[in-house]
C-alpha positions as CSV (number, residue, x, y, z in Angstrom):
1,X,0.0,0.0,0.0
2,X,1.4,3.4,-0.9
3,X,0.3,4.8,2.4
4,X,2.6,2.5,4.4
5,X,5.3,5.1,4.7
6,X,5.3,8.9,4.1
7,X,6.6,9.7,0.7
8,X,8.8,12.9,0.6
9,X,7.8,14.3,-2.8
10,X,10.6,16.3,-4.4
11,X,12.4,16.2,-1.1
12,X,15.8,16.8,-2.7
13,X,14.7,20.0,-4.3
14,X,12.9,21.1,-1.2
15,X,15.7,20.5,1.2
16,X,18.1,22.7,-0.8
17,X,15.8,25.6,0.2
18,X,15.8,24.6,3.8
19,X,18.6,25.3,6.2
20,X,20.1,22.7,8.5
21,X,18.6,24.5,11.5
22,X,15.0,24.3,10.1
23,X,15.5,20.6,9.1
24,X,16.7,19.8,12.6
25,X,13.7,21.7,14.1
26,X,11.2,19.8,12.0
27,X,12.8,16.5,12.6
28,X,12.8,17.2,16.4
29,X,9.1,18.2,16.4
30,X,8.2,15.0,14.7
31,X,10.5,12.7,16.5
32,X,9.6,13.8,20.0
33,X,5.9,13.0,19.8
34,X,6.7,9.7,18.0
35,X,9.0,8.7,20.9
36,X,6.3,9.5,23.4
37,X,3.7,7.6,21.4
38,X,6.1,4.6,21.0
39,X,6.6,4.6,24.8
40,X,2.8,4.6,25.4
41,X,2.2,1.9,22.8
42,X,5.1,-0.2,24.3
43,X,3.7,0.2,27.7
44,X,0.3,-0.8,26.5
45,X,1.8,-3.9,24.8
46,X,3.6,-4.8,28.1
47,X,0.3,-4.3,30.0
48,X,-1.6,-6.7,27.7
49,X,1.0,-9.4,28.5
50,X,1.3,-8.7,32.2
51,X,-1.8,-10.5,33.5
52,X,-3.6,-13.7,32.6
53,X,-6.9,-12.0,32.1
54,X,-5.4,-10.1,29.2
55,X,-3.5,-12.8,27.3
56,X,-6.2,-15.4,27.9
57,X,-9.1,-13.3,26.6
58,X,-9.8,-13.1,22.8
59,X,-10.6,-9.4,22.6
60,X,-7.4,-8.4,24.4
61,X,-5.4,-10.7,22.2
62,X,-6.9,-9.0,19.1
63,X,-6.1,-5.6,20.7
64,X,-2.5,-6.7,21.3
65,X,-2.2,-7.7,17.6
66,X,-3.6,-4.3,16.5
67,X,-1.3,-2.4,18.7
68,X,1.8,-4.4,17.7
69,X,1.1,-3.8,14.0
70,X,0.5,0.0,14.6
71,X,3.7,0.3,16.7
72,X,5.9,-1.4,14.1
73,X,4.3,0.7,11.4
74,X,4.9,3.9,13.4
75,X,8.6,3.0,14.2
76,X,9.3,2.2,10.5
77,X,7.6,5.4,9.3
78,X,9.7,7.5,11.6
79,X,12.9,5.7,10.7
80,X,12.4,6.4,7.0
81,X,11.4,9.9,7.7
82,X,14.6,10.6,9.6
83,X,16.7,9.0,6.9
84,X,15.0,11.3,4.3
85,X,15.7,14.4,6.5
86,X,19.3,13.3,6.9
87,X,19.5,12.7,3.1
88,X,20.4,9.0,3.6
89,X,19.7,6.7,0.6
90,X,19.5,3.0,0.7
91,X,20.0,0.1,-1.7
92,X,16.9,-1.3,-3.4
93,X,17.0,-4.7,-1.5
94,X,17.3,-2.9,1.9
95,X,14.6,-0.4,1.1
96,X,12.4,-3.2,-0.3
97,X,12.8,-5.2,3.0
98,X,11.8,-2.2,5.1
99,X,8.8,-1.2,3.0
100,X,7.6,-4.8,2.8
101,X,7.6,-5.0,6.6
102,X,5.7,-1.7,6.7
103,X,3.2,-2.9,4.1
104,X,2.7,-6.1,6.0
105,X,1.8,-4.3,9.3
106,X,-0.3,-1.7,7.5
107,X,-2.6,-4.4,6.2
108,X,-2.9,-6.1,9.6
109,X,-4.5,-3.0,11.2
110,X,-7.8,-3.0,9.2
111,X,-8.0,-6.8,9.2
112,X,-7.7,-6.8,13.0
113,X,-10.4,-4.1,13.3
114,X,-12.7,-6.4,11.3
115,X,-12.0,-9.3,13.6
116,X,-12.6,-7.2,16.7
117,X,-15.9,-6.0,15.3
118,X,-17.0,-9.6,14.5
119,X,-16.1,-10.6,18.1
120,X,-18.4,-7.8,19.5
121,X,-21.1,-8.8,17.0
122,X,-21.0,-12.4,18.3
123,X,-21.1,-11.2,21.9
124,X,-24.3,-9.3,21.3
125,X,-26.2,-11.3,18.7
126,X,-25.2,-14.8,19.9
127,X,-24.4,-14.4,23.6
128,X,-25.0,-18.0,24.5
129,X,-22.7,-19.2,21.8
130,X,-20.0,-16.6,22.3
131,X,-17.8,-18.8,24.5
132,X,-17.9,-21.7,22.0
133,X,-17.3,-19.5,18.9
134,X,-14.8,-17.0,20.2
135,X,-12.3,-19.4,21.6
136,X,-8.5,-19.0,22.1
137,X,-7.9,-21.5,19.2
138,X,-10.3,-19.7,16.8
139,X,-8.8,-16.4,17.7
140,X,-5.3,-17.7,17.0
141,X,-6.4,-19.1,13.7
142,X,-8.1,-15.8,12.7
143,X,-4.9,-13.9,13.5
144,X,-2.7,-16.3,11.6
145,X,-5.0,-16.0,8.6
146,X,-4.8,-12.2,8.7
147,X,-1.0,-12.3,8.7
148,X,-1.1,-14.9,5.9
149,X,-3.3,-12.7,3.8
150,X,-1.0,-9.7,4.4
151,X,2.0,-11.9,3.6
152,X,0.4,-12.9,0.3
153,X,0.1,-9.3,-0.6
154,X,3.8,-8.8,0.0
155,X,4.7,-11.8,-2.1
156,X,2.7,-10.5,-5.0
157,X,4.5,-7.1,-4.7
158,X,7.9,-8.9,-4.7
159,X,7.0,-10.8,-7.9
160,X,5.9,-7.6,-9.6
161,X,9.2,-5.9,-8.6
162,X,11.2,-8.7,-10.1
163,X,10.0,-7.6,-13.6
164,X,12.0,-4.4,-13.1
165,X,15.4,-4.6,-15.1
166,X,17.7,-4.4,-12.1
167,X,20.5,-6.1,-14.1
168,X,20.7,-3.1,-16.4
169,X,21.5,-0.8,-13.6
170,X,25.2,0.0,-12.8
171,X,24.5,-0.6,-9.0
172,X,21.5,-1.1,-6.7
173,X,21.9,2.2,-4.9
174,X,18.7,4.2,-4.9
175,X,18.8,7.8,-6.2
176,X,15.7,8.8,-4.3
177,X,14.9,8.3,-0.6
178,X,13.4,5.1,0.5
179,X,9.6,5.0,0.6
180,X,6.8,2.6,-0.5
181,X,6.1,4.9,-3.5
182,X,9.7,4.7,-4.5
183,X,9.4,0.9,-4.6
184,X,6.4,0.9,-7.0
185,X,8.7,0.0,-9.9
186,X,6.4,-0.1,-13.0
187,X,2.8,0.4,-13.9
188,X,1.8,-3.1,-12.8
189,X,3.0,-2.4,-9.2
190,X,1.2,0.9,-9.1
191,X,-2.1,-0.6,-10.4
192,X,-1.9,-3.5,-8.0
193,X,-1.2,-1.1,-5.1
194,X,-4.3,1.0,-5.9
195,X,-6.5,-2.0,-6.5
196,X,-5.5,-3.8,-3.3
197,X,-5.8,-0.6,-1.2
198,X,-9.3,0.0,-2.5
199,X,-10.4,-3.6,-2.0
200,X,-9.0,-3.8,1.5
201,X,-10.6,-0.7,2.9
202,X,-14.0,-1.1,1.0
203,X,-14.3,-4.7,2.2
204,X,-13.2,-3.8,5.8
205,X,-15.5,-0.8,5.9
206,X,-18.5,-2.9,4.7
207,X,-17.7,-5.5,7.3
208,X,-17.6,-3.1,10.2
209,X,-20.7,-1.2,9.1
210,X,-22.7,-4.4,8.6
211,X,-21.8,-5.6,12.1
212,X,-22.7,-2.2,13.5
213,X,-26.2,-2.3,11.8
214,X,-26.8,-5.8,13.1
215,X,-25.9,-4.8,16.7
216,X,-28.3,-1.8,16.4
217,X,-31.1,-4.2,15.3
218,X,-30.2,-6.6,18.1
219,X,-30.2,-3.7,20.7
220,X,-33.9,-3.1,19.9
221,X,-34.9,-6.7,20.5
222,X,-36.5,-7.3,23.9
223,X,-34.3,-10.4,24.5
224,X,-31.0,-8.5,24.3
225,X,-29.2,-7.0,27.2
226,X,-29.5,-3.3,26.5
227,X,-26.4,-2.3,28.4
228,X,-24.2,-4.8,26.6
229,X,-25.7,-3.9,23.2
230,X,-25.2,-0.2,23.8
231,X,-21.6,-0.7,24.9
232,X,-20.9,-2.9,21.8
233,X,-22.5,-0.3,19.6
234,X,-20.1,2.4,20.9
235,X,-17.2,0.0,20.5
236,X,-18.1,-0.7,16.9
237,X,-18.3,3.1,16.3
238,X,-14.8,3.3,17.7
239,X,-13.6,0.6,15.3
240,X,-15.2,2.4,12.4
241,X,-13.5,5.7,13.4
242,X,-10.2,3.9,13.6
243,X,-10.7,2.4,10.2
244,X,-11.5,5.9,8.9
245,X,-8.2,7.1,10.3
246,X,-6.4,4.3,8.5
247,X,-8.3,5.2,5.3
248,X,-7.2,8.8,5.7
249,X,-3.6,7.8,5.3
250,X,-4.3,6.5,1.8
251,X,-4.9,10.1,0.7
252,X,-1.6,11.3,2.0
253,X,0.4,10.9,-1.2
254,X,-2.3,12.3,-3.5
255,X,-2.8,15.2,-1.1
256,X,0.9,16.0,-1.1
257,X,1.0,15.9,-4.9
258,X,-1.9,18.4,-5.1
259,X,-0.4,20.7,-2.5
260,X,3.0,20.6,-4.2
261,X,1.5,22.2,-7.3
262,X,-0.1,25.2,-5.6
263,X,2.3,26.0,-2.7
264,X,5.9,27.2,-2.5
265,X,8.4,24.6,-1.6
266,X,9.1,25.9,1.9
267,X,5.4,26.1,2.8
268,X,4.8,22.7,1.3
269,X,7.6,21.2,3.4
270,X,6.2,22.7,6.6
271,X,2.6,21.5,5.9
272,X,4.0,18.1,5.0
273,X,5.5,17.7,8.5
274,X,2.2,18.6,10.1
275,X,0.3,16.1,7.9
276,X,2.9,13.4,8.7
277,X,2.3,13.8,12.5
278,X,-1.5,14.1,12.2
279,X,-2.0,11.3,9.6
280,X,0.8,8.8,10.4
281,X,1.9,9.3,14.0
282,X,-1.1,10.3,16.0
283,X,-3.6,7.8,14.7
284,X,-1.3,4.9,15.5
285,X,-1.2,5.9,19.1
286,X,-4.9,6.6,19.4
287,X,-5.8,2.9,20.0
288,X,-3.6,2.8,23.1
289,X,-5.1,6.0,24.6
290,X,-8.7,5.1,23.8
291,X,-8.7,1.5,24.9
292,X,-6.4,2.2,27.9
293,X,-8.7,4.9,29.3
294,X,-12.0,3.3,28.2
295,X,-11.4,-0.2,29.4
296,X,-11.9,-0.5,33.2
297,X,-9.7,-3.6,33.3
298,X,-6.8,-2.1,31.4
299,X,-6.9,1.5,32.8
300,X,-5.5,0.9,36.4
301,X,-2.7,-1.4,35.2
302,X,-1.8,0.9,32.3
303,X,-1.6,3.9,34.6
304,X,0.5,1.9,37.0
305,X,2.9,0.9,34.3
306,X,3.0,4.4,32.7
307,X,4.1,5.8,36.0
308,X,7.0,3.3,36.1
309,X,5.2,1.2,38.7
310,X,5.1,3.9,41.3
311,X,1.9,3.9,43.3
312,X,0.0,7.2,43.0
313,X,-1.5,8.8,46.0
314,X,-4.3,10.4,44.0
315,X,-5.2,7.4,41.9
316,X,-6.0,4.2,43.8
317,X,-4.5,1.3,42.0
318,X,-4.8,-2.3,43.1
319,X,-2.3,-4.6,41.4
320,X,-1.9,-8.2,42.2
321,X,1.0,-10.5,41.3
322,X,1.6,-10.3,37.6
323,X,1.6,-13.4,35.5
324,X,3.7,-14.1,32.4
C-alpha cells in the first residue's frame, strides 16, 4: 500500500531551500511525539502481556495484535522519515525489505479491526454461543489467517518488482529516498497497489458497518441485554472511526501531490511535516489511549505501568501479582 510510509515528494529540491537548523527543528518536532507515542504503545503492549486476564481473553489478544502492528508501522515510518531528512539513501534490497515490513503491518490493522468487530457482534447477537465461537484457538487461527493474507500481498508485490530490469543498472543504490512509493517500480505495481488498497478498505468498511447495523437491530430486541448492546455499539463506532483514520492515510500521497502544485516549496515542506504527524503518527497511538482509558480492566494497570510502577496517591490502583 502506498500509504505504508510517508513519501517525501521532491524532497531533494525542497531541502536545498531549507537550512540545517530548520530541518533539525522539523525532525525534532516529529521525533519527540513519535517517541512519546512509542513509549505509550510499548507500555500498552507490556500491559496486555502482564496479566492472565489479558493474554487469555480473545478481545485483548486481538487488541495486542492491532497495537503491535501499529507500533511497528509507526517506528518504521519515523525511521524512513529521519533517513530522508538526513539525506540518507539505501539500496533497493534494503529499502524493499523495510517497505515490505511496513506494508505487512499496515494491512494487519484494518483486518484486525474487522476481527474485533466480529467478536463484538457475536457477543451481542449470539451471547449463549460466544464462549464456543470466540475461543482461544479460533482467535489464534483468525490472527494467523490475517497475517497470511497480508504476507500474500507482500509476495505479489515482490514478484511484480522482479519484472524491473535491475540487471541493467550500474548498481543497486537508490537515487531517491526510501519509501513505499519509490518501490512501486512499474505500472503493474502501481495498479496493484491502488486496487489492493481500494479492495481492503472497502471490504473492511462494509464488514464493520454491517456488524454495527446488526448490533443496532439486536439492541432493539427485547431479549437482548440493553447495556451490553449499547456498549458494543459504541465499540463498533470506535472501530469504524479507527478504520477511517487508516483510510485517511491513503490520501496522504495524492494530497501532497496536489499541494506541491499550488504551494511554495518551503510552505509545502512545513505542511508536509504537520500532515505526517496528524495522519501517520497520532492515529497509530490513538488505540492505546482510547482503549487504555476506556477499558476498566486495562486502565489501572496501564496507569500503574506508565508511572513506572510507582503507586500514585491520587489514583487508587490495586495490582496483584503479575503473570507471564
